[in-house]
NUDREN-605568 format. One record per residue (C-alpha): residue in one letter; x, y, z. Coordinates in steps of 0.5 Angstrom, whole numbers, padded with zeros to 4 digits, always signed. Layout:
REM residues N
AXYZ...
REM end
This chain:
REM residues 432
M+0000+0000+0000G+0003+0006-0002R-0002+0011+0001C-0003+0012+0008P-0011+0011+0009E-0010+0016+0015C-0007+0023+0012Q-0007+0021+0005A+0000+0022+0004W+0004+0018-0001G+0010+0014+0001T+0010+0015+0008L+0009+0008+0011Q+0015+0004+0014E+0015-0003+0016V+0016-0004+0023G+0018-0011+0027P+0015-0013+0033A+0018-0011+0039A+0022-0015+0043P+0019-0018+0050A+0022-0015+0056L+0026-0019+0060R+0023-0019+0067A+0028-0020+0073V+0026-0026+0078A+0027-0023+0085A+0029-0027+0091G+0023-0030+0095P+0022-0033+0102V+0025-0040+0103T+0022-0046+0106A+0028-0048+0110P+0035-0045+0111A+0040-0049+0107R+0044-0053+0112P+0051-0057+0112I+0049-0064+0109A+0052-0067+0116Q+0047-0064+0120V+0040-0066+0116E+0036-0070+0120L+0035-0077+0118A+0029-0079+0123G+0024-0077+0117A+0027-0082+0112R+0028-0088+0116A+0024-0094+0114V+0019-0097+0118P+0018-0105+0117T+0011-0107+0115G+0012-0114+0118I+0012-0118+0112P+0020-0119+0111E+0019-0121+0103F+0016-0114+0102D+0021-0110+0106R+0026-0113+0102V+0023-0110+0096L+0022-0104+0099G+0029-0103+0102G+0027-0104+0109G+0020-0102+0110L+0015-0096+0108V+0018-0089+0109P+0014-0084+0112G+0011-0079+0106A+0013-0084+0101V+0009-0086+0095V+0009-0093+0092L+0006-0095+0086V+0004-0102+0085A+0002-0105+0079G+0000-0112+0076E-0004-0116+0072P-0012-0117+0074G-0012-0123+0079V-0005-0123+0081G-0006-0122+0088K-0004-0114+0089S-0010-0113+0093T-0010-0119+0098L-0002-0117+0099L-0004-0110+0100L-0009-0111+0105E-0005-0116+0109V+0000-0110+0109A-0005-0105+0112H-0007-0110+0117R+0000-0111+0119V+0002-0103+0119A-0005-0102+0123A-0003-0107+0129A+0004-0104+0129N+0004-0097+0128G-0003-0093+0128P-0009-0092+0124T-0009-0094+0116L-0014-0093+0111V-0016-0097+0105V-0020-0094+0099S-0023-0098+0094G-0025-0096+0088E-0026-0102+0084E-0030-0106+0090S-0035-0105+0095A-0033-0105+0102A-0037-0111+0104Q-0033-0115+0098V-0026-0112+0101R-0029-0114+0108L-0030-0121+0106R-0023-0122+0103A-0020-0119+0110E-0024-0124+0114R-0021-0130+0110I-0014-0128+0110G-0015-0126+0118A-0014-0118+0117L-0019-0115+0121H-0017-0110+0126D-0020-0104+0130R-0015-0099+0127L-0016-0101+0120Y-0021-0097+0116L-0024-0098+0110A-0028-0094+0105A-0031-0095+0098E-0030-0088+0094T-0029-0086+0087E-0028-0078+0088L-0022-0075+0090S-0025-0070+0094A-0028-0076+0098V-0022-0079+0099L-0018-0073+0102A-0024-0072+0106H-0023-0079+0109V-0016-0078+0110E-0017-0071+0114Q-0022-0075+0118V-0018-0082+0120S-0011-0078+0119P-0008-0085+0117S+0000-0087+0117L-0002-0091+0111L-0006-0090+0105V-0008-0095+0100L-0012-0093+0094D-0014-0099+0090S-0014-0097+0084V-0011-0090+0082Q-0015-0091+0075T-0022-0091+0078V-0021-0084+0082R-0023-0078+0078S-0022-0071+0080P-0028-0066+0079A-0023-0060+0077V-0020-0064+0071D-0023-0065+0065G-0022-0072+0062T-0025-0079+0062D-0024-0083+0068G-0018-0087+0068G-0015-0082+0062A-0008-0079+0062S-0010-0072+0065Q-0014-0075+0071V-0009-0080+0073R-0004-0075+0073A-0008-0070+0077V-0010-0075+0082A-0003-0078+0083T+0000-0071+0084A-0006-0069+0089L-0005-0075+0093T+0003-0074+0093A+0002-0067+0095V-0002-0069+0101A+0003-0075+0103K+0009-0071+0103S+0005-0065+0107R+0002-0070+0112G+0008-0075+0112M+0003-0081+0110T+0006-0087+0107T+0001-0088+0100I+0001-0094+0096L-0003-0093+0089V-0005-0099+0086G-0004-0099+0078H-0007-0102+0072V-0002-0105+0067T-0003-0106+0059K-0003-0113+0055D+0004-0112+0054G+0005-0112+0062A+0007-0104+0062I+0004-0100+0067A-0002-0096+0064G-0003-0089+0064P+0002-0083+0063R+0010-0085+0064A+0009-0078+0069L+0006-0083+0074E+0012-0087+0075H+0016-0080+0075L+0012-0077+0081V+0012-0083+0085D+0018-0085+0090V+0018-0093+0089V+0015-0097+0083V+0014-0104+0085S+0011-0110+0079F+0007-0116+0082D+0009-0122+0077G+0006-0129+0077E+0003-0134+0072R-0004-0135+0073H-0003-0143+0073S+0002-0142+0078T+0002-0140+0086L+0009-0137+0085R+0008-0129+0085L+0015-0125+0084V+0015-0118+0087R+0020-0113+0084A+0022-0106+0085T+0024-0103+0078K+0025-0096+0082N+0026-0094+0089R+0029-0088+0092F+0030-0091+0099G+0034-0097+0097P+0036-0102+0091A+0032-0102+0085D+0033-0109+0083E+0031-0113+0089I+0026-0119+0089G+0021-0122+0094C+0018-0129+0093F+0011-0130+0095E+0006-0136+0094I-0001-0135+0094G-0006-0140+0097D-0013-0140+0101G-0010-0136+0106G-0008-0130+0102V-0001-0129+0100V+0005-0132+0104G+0012-0130+0103V+0017-0135+0101P+0024-0134+0105D+0028-0140+0101P+0024-0140+0094S+0030-0145+0091H+0026-0151+0092L+0020-0148+0088F+0025-0148+0082V+0028-0155+0082S+0025-0161+0081R+0026-0166+0087R+0028-0173+0084T+0032-0179+0087A+0036-0180+0080S+0039-0175+0075V+0035-0176+0068P+0037-0173+0061G+0036-0166+0059S+0036-0163+0066C+0041-0158+0069V+0041-0154+0075T+0044-0147+0075V+0044-0141+0080T+0041-0134+0078M+0041-0127+0081E+0035-0123+0083G+0038-0117+0085S+0042-0119+0091R+0039-0126+0092P+0042-0132+0089L+0036-0137+0087L+0037-0144+0084A+0033-0146+0078E+0033-0152+0074V+0033-0152+0066Q+0030-0157+0062A+0031-0159+0055L+0028-0165+0050V+0030-0167+0044A+0026-0171+0039T+0026-0173+0032S+0022-0169+0028A+0016-0172+0025G+0013-0171+0018G+0019-0167+0015G+0019-0160+0014S+0022-0155+0019P+0024-0158+0026R+0020-0154+0032R+0023-0150+0037A+0019-0149+0043V+0021-0145+0049S+0018-0143+0056G+0021-0139+0062L+0027-0137+0058D+0029-0132+0052S+0027-0135+0046Q+0033-0131+0042R+0038-0133+0047V+0036-0141+0047A+0036-0140+0039M+0043-0138+0040V+0045-0143+0045N+0042-0148+0040A+0046-0146+0035V+0053-0146+0039V+0051-0153+0041E+0051-0156+0034R+0056-0152+0031R+0062-0152+0037G+0059-0158+0041G+0058-0163+0035V+0051-0165+0037R+0047-0165+0031L+0040-0162+0032A+0038-0159+0025D+0033-0165+0024A+0030-0165+0031D+0025-0162+0035V+0028-0158+0041F+0024-0156+0047A+0027-0152+0053A+0023-0150+0059S+0025-0147+0066V+0022-0151+0072G+0017-0148+0077G+0015-0142+0072V+0021-0138+0074K+0023-0133+0068I+0031-0134+0067A+0033-0128+0062E+0041-0127+0064P+0047-0130+0061A+0049-0134+0067A+0044-0140+0065D+0047-0141+0058L+0052-0146+0060A+0046-0150+0064L+0042-0150+0058A+0047-0152+0053L+0049-0158+0057A+0041-0160+0058I+0040-0160+0050A+0046-0164+0049S+0044-0169+0055A+0037-0169+0052S+0040-0171+0045R+0045-0176+0047D+0040-0179+0052T+0045-0179+0058P+0044-0176+0065L+0049-0171+0068P+0052-0172+0074E+0048-0172+0080G+0049-0166+0085M+0052-0161+0079I+0051-0154+0078A+0053-0150+0071L+0055-0143+0071G+0057-0139+0065E+0056-0135+0059V+0057-0138+0052G+0060-0134+0047L+0058-0135+0039S+0065-0138+0039G+0064-0143+0044E+0068-0140+0050I+0065-0140+0057R+0065-0133+0060R+0065-0131+0067V+0059-0128+0070G+0058-0123+0076G+0056-0125+0083T+0060-0132+0082G+0062-0133+0090R+0055-0132+0092R+0052-0136+0087L+0057-0142+0089A+0055-0141+0096E+0048-0142+0095A+0049-0148+0091A+0053-0151+0097R+0048-0149+0102Q+0043-0153+0098G+0047-0159+0098Y+0051-0159+0091R+0058-0161+0091L+0060-0160+0084A+0060-0154+0080L+0062-0153+0072V+0065-0146+0072P+0069-0142+0067P+0077-0141+0069D+0079-0136+0074A+0072-0137+0078G+0075-0136+0085Q+0075-0141+0091A+0071-0146+0092P+0066-0146+0098K+0067-0151+0103G+0065-0158+0101M+0064-0156+0093R+0069-0158+0088L+0070-0153+0082M+0071-0156+0075E+0073-0151+0070V+0072-0151+0063P+0075-0146+0058D+0070-0148+0052L+0063-0152+0051G+0067-0157+0047A+0071-0159+0053A+0065-0159+0058L+0061-0164+0053A+0068-0168+0053G+0068-0168+0060L+0061-0170+0062L+0058-0173+0056P+0063-0177+0052G+0061-0179+0045
REM end
């Protein structure tokens, strides 16, 4: 436009850019507490209080910390609500009032479960609510030392738009409860749903808001339940707790190795025992294999249960190529005993020996365990925590351990058989 519409003058219009925003200085404001030397910070508020369930305390790092927010996730029917009801009962009996808020079941249904597992107590309070304001009102009325919310996806905040259980609702509810927990010093346990892939449902911000994330795993057809801490601000994040579910509820198993090892009087082909590490806890686990002639031609079958299928395929190829065991025209089945899932490389050697033993129909020596990672060239590599693994095997009565070179000193009553590669291991145990 060459002519100004206001003064009707020609050639007077000029292009002017937007003004730069002025930077506003942030002034110093009040502080909640003055900074102190780190050695003078009090630890009383961060001390863990035991729940009375040793296996659960092991996962949490010693117990429940006042003001901490714990997220417990697991598949439906795995036993989350039953375990947490028992935790609430123990805390009520030892430390003061506890409040269980159920958004999925009625109060009568929770009362029936509590009566079945013997979790009735005068200081254990129960409510069935789905509104955040009602939950906060119960907290003000009861003043509990522990709040259990089952589940966070069923509670909605009227101040936030969105569907029940949606990302915005879950984030708002978790943020509000976290703020209340920190201000009151009240331990809060939130039960979360999981997706079909086993991941925690809802936004990932939910995991960042809480202090501890605990996953509750277990097969529907097995009584074994494993509780793992995937995030823990107050302790190790790789611990595991073992539980067994029955008519009386969820019971801790302090020595679960017997659940993962078959009890038989004589050795059978295709079976080998190894020691896995779950956090700082060594667990004995048995690996079984079955090699059968492929029927009807075509591609042979490879079936895996409780093991990493990709790792089993690799070990299977190494056994055939480096160990001289023909498996190309045979069906190979591999599984773990007791429903335990083994994913670490320390079980490679035991798996290789089990496959070779099944193929040659020759049992391995009785009372033997195998530890070691198998490489593609057939070499046997060391694994972490060998000393604790061997000590646990010796405590369980095993007297022979097949290990890679330089595995350390053998525990009392155990003999170590060092093997540099898979070919030497098979030649020493399964000749021919």
